[in-house]
C-alpha positions, 0 to 999 in steps of 0.5 A: 532878338531884344526889343528896340531901346524905346521899348525898354524901361530901366529902373536903377537905384544907387547903392541898392542892397544885394538882391533888391531888383532880383526880388522884384523880378521874382515877384513879377514872375510869381504873379505872372504864373497866374496869367495862364489861369486868367490872372493879371498881366505883369511887366515882362522882365528883360534883365536884372543886374546889381542896381538895375532892372530892365522891363518891357515898356508898357504903352499906356492908355486911359482906363475904361470901365471895361478894363477896370472890370477886367482887372477885377476879374483877373486880380481875383484869379491872381489872388486865387493862385495862392501862397504857401503861408501868410508872409511867404516870399515869392517862389524863387526868392528866399529872405526878406523883400522890399516895399519901396526902399524899406525891408519887408519881412517874409516870415510866418507868424506862430499859429499861421493866422493872418492876424498874428502875421499882420501884427508881428511883421507889418504893423509892429516893425513899421510902427517902430520905423515911423517912430510910433512903436509906443502909440497906444492904439497901435499896440492895442490893435496888435494885441487884437490881431495877435489873438486872431479876433474874428470880429476884427480880422474876419473869417479865416481864408487861405493865403492869397498871392498878393502884389503887396504894393497895389496902389494906383501908380503900380497899375498901368493901363495898356490897350490890352488891359491892366499891367502890374508893376513894382510888386512887394509880392508875398502871401497874405490876405486878399483884402490887403491888395483891394484896400491899397487900391482904395487908399490913393484912388484908382480909376473906376474902382467901383467897377474893379471891386464889383467884378472882383466880388462877382468872380470870387465873393468877398467875405461879409464885413470886408468893407469895414476892414478896409482901414485895417488893411490900410494901417500898414501902407500908411505906416510905410508912408509915415516911415518914408515921408513923415507928414500926416501919414502917421496920424492917419495910421493911428486914426485907422488903428483907433477904429479897431483898438 
């Protein structure tokens, strides 16, 4: 029996490209697979149609320190569920995905490292979309990333199962804990999701990070790499909204270039 109408949340987009909401549903299902191993809850999908997705509405409450710590532990387990390679799409989906309304490449870089992937499929295309393709600091950053400079990217890790757009607005706090929505799910570096949580602020973020680190310790220097992982979402915002996001992306890149 379907839930009553007041428990359904419908998202629509006029002239949505083919597969726009199907990719979101695939990402939610892929992330949701990790729930059996203690991963984070995700919004349940009821139906997907062209230009529309129906989800079970999440009853929201205020975040608490305990729910934040629970999110940190569960997010570590979701990441640990893994992915075939950096840039891989969620299971059940082929081709590119989307972040907001921008196409998100799903592809593996030559050599398979995170640095080359991040340069080729996250920094370079979104810098061009934001009109910053010739910005020297971004170009220098991409050169270091492509070389897999360990002083820049940190020690190699297995690809994590990422939400991919994990800003605070995509974390809903329910009576049973955090529920994730609106993913741009793909295989990538687990520090990317954590850096996104910090970019626009999340309630009790310090509790989230401490509980995450206790569950699956982060590599040395991860705090110094937070701005590195924020370059891409800043470029996404620069491409979508302009304003000062482009200069923030350039400033973040300049720390490493």
